N, C-alpha and C positions, 0 to 999 in steps of 0.2 A: 640795384644801382645800374644806371644806363651806361652803355658802352659808347665810346667816341665814334663819330661817323667817319667812315673812310669812303671817299668818293673815288671810284675807279672808272676811267674812261673805257668804253667798250672796244671801239675800233682802234687797233694798233697796240692794245694792251692785253685784252682777253681774246678778241677776234683778230686773227693775223693780218687781215686787211690788205693782203697782197694784191687783190684786184682793184683796190680803191673804191671810191664812192660810186654806187650804182643805183641809188635810191634808198629811201628810208626803210623799205621792206625787203630789199634784196641783199642778202648776206651769204656770199658764196664760199668764203674761205674757211679753213679749219681753225681751231683754237691755236693760240701760241702754245708751244709745248710746255706742259707743266702748269698751265693756267688754272685748271679746275682743282688740282691738288693744292696749289697755293691759296686759292680762295677758301678751301676747306680749313686750312691752317689759320686763316685770318678770323674766321667766324667766332671763336671763343673770346676774341679780344676786341673786335670792332663790329659796329653795325655797318655792313657792307652795302653800299649803294652803287649800282651800275648805272652810269649816266653816259649819254651820247647826244650828238646832234639829232639822232633819231628819237630821242626821248620826248620831244615836244609833240610827236605824232602818236595817237593811240595805236595805230597800226605798227608804228616803229617799235614801241615797247613790246607789243605782241610778237613781232618778228624776232626781237632779241631773245625773248623767252623761248620761242619755238626753236631758235638756233641752239640754245643751251640744251633743250630736250633732244633735238636731232643729233647733237654731237656727244651725247652720252653723259650729260651732267646727272648726278644722283638726285633723287627726290629730296633727300636731306639738304643738299646744297640749294636746290631751287626754292624750297620753302623758307629759307633763311635770307635770301637775297632780296633787296629792295630795288625797285626800278622807278625812281622819282621822275616826275614830268618837268621839274625845274631843278637846276643845279643846287644841291643842298649846301647849307652852311656847315662845311665839313671841318673836322679836326685836321685832316690831311687829304690831299688829292693826288692821285697818280694818273699821269697822262703822258702819252708819247710825244705830244706836240706842245711842250711848254719849256720855259726857262725858269729856273728857280731864282726868285729875287733874293739877293744877298745884301741889299742895301746900296748896291751900285746899279745904276740904270744901264742896261746893255746898249752897246753901240748899234747904230743902224746896220752897219756891215755884219756884225755878229747875228743880228736878227735875220737879215736877208740871206745869210749863208746857212741858216739853221737846217739841220736834217734830222728826222726822227731816227731812232736806233736801228731800224730795219732797212735804211736806204744807203 
């Protein structure tokens, strides 16, 4: 039986992204504390897809994979993550820069005042 796809944004959810965007292959900041442990907990329940604006670049996916290696991700974790080149049709998406649609369209003011969790 296949597992539901969980799409997780890389920058700001897994990678702390404190330095902001510096290019698709430049990833200078550490993981968000607890990120790797959390990903390990997800694997029995979901097909975990790591997706980013970097994902459309071959070198961007390679840079994300290398970042996981350089930051101590286990081989077990790395072999079970997927890095799609296009945003997958996911059961659920986790992103630091989104508003969950609840049937009510957000106001322009609420959208313009939006701040991610770490700002």
